[in-house]
N, C-alpha and C positions, 0 to 999 in steps of 0.2 A: 504494500500500500504506500502510495506517494502523495504528499501534500505540497502544493506550491504555495509559498508564502507571499501573497500580494499585499501591497500597501505603499503609501507614499515614500519617496526617497528624495526627490528634488526639494531643495531648500532646507533639508534636515541635516543634522550632523551625522557622521557615520555611526557614532555611538547610539544615537536615538533611533536611527533606521535599522540598526542590527540588534539592539538589546531585546526588543520584543520577539524578534525572530529566533534569537538564541534560546530564550526562555521556552518558546513553543517547542523547539527541537529537543531541548532537555526533557521536556514532559513527554513527548511522543516517541522518541527514539527507544526507550526501554521496553515499549510495548510493540515494537516491530514496525513502526510507521516512520518512513524516511521523509525528511523535510527538504525541499528544494528552495533555497533562498536566491533571489536575483543578485544578492551581494556576495555570494560565496566565493567568487573568483575576482573580487574587486578590492583586494587588500591594499592596493595603491591609494584608496580613498580614506584609509583609516585615520589619517590626521586631519581630515576635513571637518570644519565646523559648519559648512554650508555647501552641500553637494549641488552643483549646478550642471546643466546640460553640457557645458563646455568641458567639464572634467571627465566625462564619460563618453565612450564610443557608442553613440546612440544607435547606429545601425546594428552593430553587434549585439548590444543589449536587447534591442527589439526582437531579433531572431532567436537569441538564447532564451528569452522569456517565453516566446511563442512555442519553441521546441519543448521547454520544460512543461508548459501547460498541456501540450498534446500528449505528453508522457506521464502526466499525473492523474490520479484518481479523484482528488479533491482539490479545490482551489479555496484557500482561506484568504479572504479579502478583508484586511484590517483597515477600515476607513476612520478609525478613531484617532489617528495621528495625522500630522501634516498641517501645514500653514495655509494651504490653498487647495483647490480642487485638483485631484490627481488624475490627469488624463490617462497616464500609463496604467494605473490601477483599474480604471473603467474599461480600458481595452482588454486587460487581463480577465476581468469579470465577463465581458462580452464573449471573448474567445472560449472561456470555460463553459458558458451557457451554450454557445453554438456547438461545442464539441460534446455536449451532454455530460459534462463533468458535474459532480456534486459541489455546488458553490455555497460556502458558508461565509456569510457577510457579518462584519461587526461594525455597527454604527451607534454612537451614543446619542442622547436626546438632543444635543445641540449641533449634530452633524449637518453640514449643508446638503448632504445627500439624502437626509432622512425621509423626505416626502416625495422623492422622485420615483415615478412609477416604473421607469426602465430598470432601476436598481431593484425595486421590489419584485418585479417579474423575473429578472435574471437570477435572483438569489433563490437557492433551494430552501434556505432557512436563514433567519436574521437574529442576531444577538446584540444586546447593548454593551456587554462586557466581554473582553477577549478571553478571560479565564473561563467564562461559561461556554464559549465557543470551543475552546480547546478541550474542556471536560466532555463536551458533547461528542467531539471527534474521537476522543480516547475511548469513551464508553460505547459508542456506536460502531466504530470501525477498528478498534484496537484488537490485537491478537491475543 
């Protein structure tokens, strides 16, 4: 079982963009679920306080994420972080939905995405807290 960890990266520090992903992996790995992070081969960004498009090879990043989503069973889309709308995360959710992946979305009550019907329709299930979403994945899909 593979889970792709979608969520904002642009304009975040490397630490903020990776911390939640690392915690999710630490929770799911022991029960046989592999996590695919879009930042797993981006160690050159580790000292960045503000990841911008210019710091990343966007074309490569686009195709790597698309490949990972195609090869994942679940897409965990964490929309509770980020300073602005994450177009990349929305692409990833749309790809997941189009490819009939199980899309677990996290949005808190103040999320700008909260009432958008495209997100509600593309999501297989929606949670307000990341921990609840991860518990759900572990309990439902864990080995």
